[in-house]
C-alpha positions as CSV (number, residue, x, y, z in Angstrom):
1,M,71.2,-16.5,63.9
2,R,67.1,-14.5,64.2
3,V,67.5,-12.8,61.1
4,L,68.8,-16.1,59.2
5,V,66.0,-18.6,60.8
6,S,63.3,-16.1,59.7
7,F,64.8,-16.2,56.1
8,I,65.1,-19.7,56.0
9,A,61.5,-19.9,57.2
10,V,60.3,-17.9,54.5
11,L,62.1,-20.0,52.5
12,L,60.7,-23.1,53.1
13,L,56.9,-22.3,53.1
14,V,58.2,-21.2,49.4
15,V,59.6,-24.9,48.7
16,I,56.7,-25.8,50.5
17,A,54.2,-24.1,48.2
18,Y,56.5,-25.2,45.2
19,A,56.7,-28.8,46.1
20,G,52.5,-28.8,46.9
21,V,52.2,-27.9,43.5
22,E,55.0,-28.9,40.9
23,A,55.2,-31.9,42.3
24,A,52.6,-33.5,44.5
25,N,50.0,-31.4,41.8
26,L,48.2,-29.9,44.6
27,R,46.8,-26.8,43.6
28,F,43.3,-27.1,45.0
29,L,45.1,-27.5,48.4
30,F,47.2,-24.2,47.6
31,G,44.7,-22.1,45.6
32,V,41.8,-22.9,48.0
33,I,42.0,-24.7,51.0
34,I,44.7,-23.1,52.6
35,P,42.8,-19.4,51.3
36,Y,39.8,-19.7,52.9
37,A,41.5,-20.9,56.6
38,A,44.0,-18.2,56.5
39,F,41.1,-15.7,55.9
40,I,39.2,-17.4,57.7
41,I,42.2,-17.4,60.6
42,F,42.7,-14.0,60.0
43,V,39.2,-13.2,60.5
44,G,38.4,-14.4,63.9
45,G,41.6,-13.4,65.0
46,M,41.4,-9.9,64.8
47,I,37.8,-10.3,66.3
48,V,38.9,-11.7,69.2
49,R,41.9,-9.2,69.6
50,V,39.5,-6.4,68.9
51,L,37.1,-7.5,71.8
52,K,39.5,-8.9,74.0
53,W,41.4,-4.9,73.9
54,G,37.5,-3.7,74.0
55,S,36.8,-5.3,77.1
56,S,39.6,-4.3,78.4
57,P,38.7,-1.3,81.5
58,V,39.8,2.2,81.7
59,P,38.1,4.2,84.4
60,F,40.2,7.3,83.6
61,R,41.6,8.7,80.9
62,I,44.8,8.4,80.3
63,P,46.1,10.0,76.2
64,T,49.2,10.3,75.4
65,T,49.6,14.7,75.7
66,C,52.4,17.0,74.8
67,G,50.5,20.3,74.5
68,Q,48.4,22.6,76.3
69,E,45.1,21.1,78.3
70,K,42.1,23.0,78.1
71,S,42.1,25.2,81.4
72,L,41.3,28.9,81.4
73,P,39.9,30.3,78.8
74,W,42.9,32.6,78.5
75,I,45.2,30.1,78.3
76,K,45.2,28.7,74.2
77,Q,44.5,25.1,74.1
78,D,46.7,22.7,71.9
79,K,43.0,20.9,71.0
80,L,45.6,18.4,68.8
81,E,47.7,17.4,70.7
82,N,46.0,17.4,74.1
83,P,42.0,17.2,72.4
84,S,39.4,17.7,75.2
85,G,36.3,16.9,72.2
86,L,35.8,14.4,70.2
87,L,36.5,16.1,67.0
88,G,40.4,17.0,68.8
89,V,40.2,13.1,69.5
90,I,39.0,12.6,65.4
91,G,41.8,15.1,64.1
92,R,44.1,13.2,66.3
93,M,43.6,9.6,65.6
94,A,42.9,10.5,61.0
95,L,47.1,12.3,61.8
96,E,48.7,9.2,63.4
97,V,46.4,6.9,61.3
98,L,46.9,9.0,57.6
99,F,50.5,10.0,58.7
100,F,52.2,9.1,61.1
101,R,52.3,12.1,62.6
102,S,53.9,10.6,67.0
103,L,56.5,9.1,64.6
104,F,57.5,12.5,62.6
105,R,57.8,14.2,66.0
106,N,59.9,11.1,67.2
107,L,63.7,12.0,67.9
108,K,66.9,9.9,68.1
109,T,69.5,9.5,71.1
110,Q,72.9,9.0,70.8
111,L,75.5,9.9,73.1
112,S,78.4,12.5,71.8
113,D,81.8,13.2,72.8
114,G,82.2,13.8,75.9
115,P,80.2,12.3,76.3
116,R,77.2,13.6,75.8
117,L,73.6,12.8,75.1
118,A,72.6,14.4,71.7
119,Y,68.9,14.4,69.9
120,G,68.7,14.3,66.6
121,E,66.0,13.9,63.6
122,A,64.6,10.4,62.8
123,K,62.4,11.3,59.9
124,W,64.1,8.7,57.4
125,L,62.3,6.3,59.6
126,W,58.7,8.3,59.4
127,L,59.7,8.5,56.1
128,A,60.0,5.0,55.7
129,G,57.1,4.1,57.4
130,M,55.3,6.1,55.0
131,A,56.7,5.0,51.9
132,F,55.5,1.0,53.6
133,H,52.4,2.1,54.8
134,W,50.9,3.0,51.8
135,S,52.3,2.3,49.0
136,F,50.9,-1.5,50.4
137,L,48.1,0.1,51.1
138,I,47.4,0.9,47.1
139,V,48.9,-2.0,45.9
140,L,46.2,-3.6,48.2
141,I,43.1,-1.5,46.7
142,R,44.7,-2.4,43.0
143,H,44.1,-6.4,43.1
144,L,40.1,-5.3,44.2
145,R,40.4,-5.5,40.4
146,F,40.6,-9.1,40.1
147,F,37.5,-9.3,42.4
148,T,34.9,-7.4,40.7
149,E,32.8,-8.4,37.4
150,K,34.1,-4.6,36.3
151,V,36.6,-2.3,37.8
152,L,35.9,-0.1,39.0
153,V,36.1,3.6,38.2
154,P,38.6,4.9,42.2
155,I,40.5,1.7,41.4
156,Q,41.4,2.9,37.5
157,M,42.4,6.5,39.2
158,I,44.3,4.6,41.5
159,E,46.2,2.8,39.2
160,G,46.2,5.6,36.4
161,L,48.2,7.7,39.3
162,D,49.8,4.4,40.0
163,S,51.9,4.4,37.0
164,F,51.0,7.8,35.7
165,L,55.3,7.5,33.9
166,Q,54.2,5.3,31.5
167,V,57.1,3.2,31.7
168,G,57.6,-0.9,30.2
169,A,55.0,-2.8,28.9
170,P,53.6,-3.8,31.7
171,L,53.1,-0.3,32.9
172,L,55.9,0.2,35.8
173,Y,53.8,0.9,39.3
174,L,55.9,3.0,41.2
175,T,54.8,2.1,44.6
176,D,55.5,-2.1,43.5
177,L,59.4,0.1,44.1
178,V,58.2,2.3,47.1
179,L,57.5,-0.7,48.4
180,L,60.5,-3.2,47.9
181,A,62.8,-0.4,48.8
182,A,60.3,0.8,52.1
183,V,60.9,-3.0,53.0
184,F,64.4,-3.3,52.3
185,Y,64.9,0.2,54.2
186,L,63.6,-1.3,57.4
187,F,65.3,-4.3,57.3
188,L,69.0,-2.5,57.0
189,R,67.8,-0.1,60.0
190,R,67.2,-3.3,61.3
191,I,70.5,-4.8,61.0
192,G,72.5,-2.0,60.5
193,I,71.5,0.2,63.9
194,P,73.2,-2.0,66.9
195,Q,70.8,-0.6,69.2
196,M,67.8,-2.4,67.1
197,R,69.4,-5.2,66.3
198,Y,70.1,-6.4,70.4
199,L,66.5,-5.0,70.7
200,S,65.1,-7.2,67.4
201,L,63.9,-10.5,68.1
202,I,62.9,-13.4,65.3
203,N,59.0,-12.1,64.8
204,D,60.6,-8.5,63.8
205,Y,62.4,-10.0,61.1
206,F,60.0,-12.8,59.8
207,P,57.3,-10.2,58.6
208,L,59.8,-8.4,56.0
209,F,61.0,-11.3,54.6
210,L,57.2,-12.8,54.3
211,I,56.2,-9.3,52.9
212,F,59.3,-8.6,50.9
213,G,58.2,-12.6,50.0
214,I,55.4,-11.1,48.6
215,A,56.5,-8.1,47.2
216,L,59.3,-9.6,45.3
217,T,56.7,-12.9,43.3
218,G,54.1,-10.4,42.8
219,V,57.1,-8.1,41.1
220,L,58.5,-11.2,38.5
221,M,55.0,-12.0,38.1
222,R,54.2,-8.7,36.4
223,Y,57.3,-7.5,34.4
224,F,59.4,-10.9,33.9
225,T,57.3,-13.8,33.5
226,K,53.9,-14.9,32.0
227,T,51.8,-15.0,34.1
228,D,47.3,-16.0,33.1
229,I,45.8,-12.7,34.2
230,V,42.3,-14.5,32.9
231,S,43.0,-17.3,34.9
232,V,44.5,-15.6,38.3
233,K,40.5,-13.4,37.9
234,V,39.2,-16.6,37.0
235,L,40.0,-18.3,40.4
236,A,39.6,-14.7,42.8
237,M,35.9,-14.2,41.9
238,G,35.8,-18.5,42.1
239,L,36.7,-17.6,45.3
240,V,34.6,-14.6,46.8
241,S,31.2,-15.6,45.2
242,F,32.8,-19.4,47.0
243,K,32.5,-21.0,43.5
244,P,35.9,-22.4,44.0
245,A,37.4,-23.1,41.0
246,I,41.4,-24.0,39.7
247,P,42.0,-23.0,35.9
248,E,44.2,-24.0,34.3
249,G,47.4,-22.0,33.4
250,I,48.0,-20.3,36.1
251,G,51.7,-20.9,36.9
252,V,53.5,-21.9,40.0
253,L,54.8,-18.6,40.9
254,F,51.4,-17.1,41.4
255,Y,50.2,-20.0,43.8
256,I,53.8,-18.7,46.0
257,H,52.7,-15.5,46.1
258,L,49.2,-16.8,46.8
259,F,50.5,-18.8,49.7
260,L,53.4,-16.6,51.5
261,L,50.0,-14.0,51.1
262,S,48.3,-16.6,53.3
263,A,51.0,-17.1,55.2
264,L,50.5,-13.6,56.3
265,L,47.0,-13.4,57.2
266,A,47.4,-16.4,59.1
267,Y,49.9,-15.3,60.9
268,F,48.3,-11.0,61.1
269,P,46.0,-11.2,64.3
270,M,48.7,-13.7,66.4
271,S,51.9,-10.8,65.3
272,K,52.9,-7.3,65.9
273,L,50.8,-6.6,62.4
274,V,47.9,-6.4,64.5
275,H,49.0,-2.9,65.4
276,L,46.6,-2.2,62.3
277,G,43.6,-2.5,64.8
278,G,44.7,-1.5,68.4
279,V,45.9,2.1,67.4
280,F,42.6,2.6,67.0
281,L,41.5,1.3,70.8
282,S,44.9,2.2,72.2
283,P,43.3,4.6,75.4
284,T,46.8,7.0,75.0
285,R,45.2,8.1,71.6
286,N,41.6,7.7,71.9
287,L,40.3,9.5,74.8
288,A,40.1,13.2,75.4
289,N,41.8,15.1,78.3
290,N,38.9,16.4,80.3
291,N,40.0,15.4,83.6
292,R,39.8,19.2,84.6
293,M,36.3,19.9,83.6
294,K,34.8,15.9,85.1
295,R,35.7,14.1,87.2
296,H,36.6,9.9,86.5
297,V,36.2,7.8,89.7
298,N,37.5,3.8,89.4
299,P,33.8,2.0,89.3
300,W,35.6,-1.5,91.1
301,N,37.3,0.9,93.7
302,Y,35.9,-1.0,97.5
303,P,35.2,1.4,100.0
304,V,38.3,2.6,102.0
305,H,38.8,5.3,104.5
306,V,40.9,8.4,102.9
307,H,43.3,10.8,104.9
308,T,41.5,14.1,104.0
309,Y,43.3,17.0,104.2
310,Q,41.1,18.1,106.6
311,E,42.1,15.1,109.7
312,Y,45.3,16.4,108.1
313,E,45.1,20.0,109.2
314,D,43.5,18.4,112.4
315,D,46.5,16.0,113.3
316,F,49.1,19.1,112.6
317,R,47.7,22.7,112.8
318,E,50.1,23.2,115.4
319,K,53.3,22.0,112.9
320,M,52.1,23.9,110.3
321,K,50.8,26.9,112.1
322,G,54.8,27.2,113.4
323,A,56.1,26.4,110.4
324,G,54.5,29.5,108.7
325,I,52.6,27.1,106.9
326,P,48.7,28.8,106.0
327,V,46.1,26.4,107.6
328,E,42.0,26.8,107.1
329,K,41.2,26.4,110.9
330,E,42.9,28.7,113.4
């Protein structure tokens, strides 16, 4: 039911865009007003989320660690898994953001014969996550060609690497196929693994269908239907220059593609996809573990009486001596 509701929701978005453009001829609404509104919601929503996270007090160092902390000089520290300084934090964050290091080290847990708890590798999830995020990023970078008068050299280089197989006309971009395959795998994983299916909600399936719809309509426009690229660039340049215009010759499939993308932008700050910004503000990742080098005091603790060790020993000295526990004062 959750899968069906998510699929129908995305299908309804497609129908709304098709009817609005083909039947009602609302090209200005779907080509200008809705993209502007979606972008404003995206930027405003991300600012609100970042400010909310940034204002959350973190008086103590709570980084997630799985390596040796810096202590005695003759004990080797794990500078990436348990960083004690800024450079270590930057290196750890770079590996996490760019290569999903924690996901690479992730294990799957399952019951085997016995019953016996067994741990196994979960590299397929890491590979699918890497493929999805990197291909999505490259596709976004490639689309920057529509927002500049001249195509920048870095974008030309990325396009050349992306289509180096020289397959078909127009050239086949590998990231188009990889993105579709990665999203499809992540969807199959959610419905194929009982534990994942039990935990998954509508807001887990909806973004997958939405992104798949965006990628699919983009592939259809590039390889199967005729889309006036010049008119699309005129529309895109009008949007970024705040001189919007709706040129002739743009098919309805483009407006469906743009409407789905606008829906993703507007939905982004309110969804789990907002981890794009949250990963940089997570205190379990962006803090150095220097608890043995610096004392961190909670700044808003109200004064309370602390039962010190000296007071504890005064209360129980005779019993401690009777039990053979060493004491500081005889």
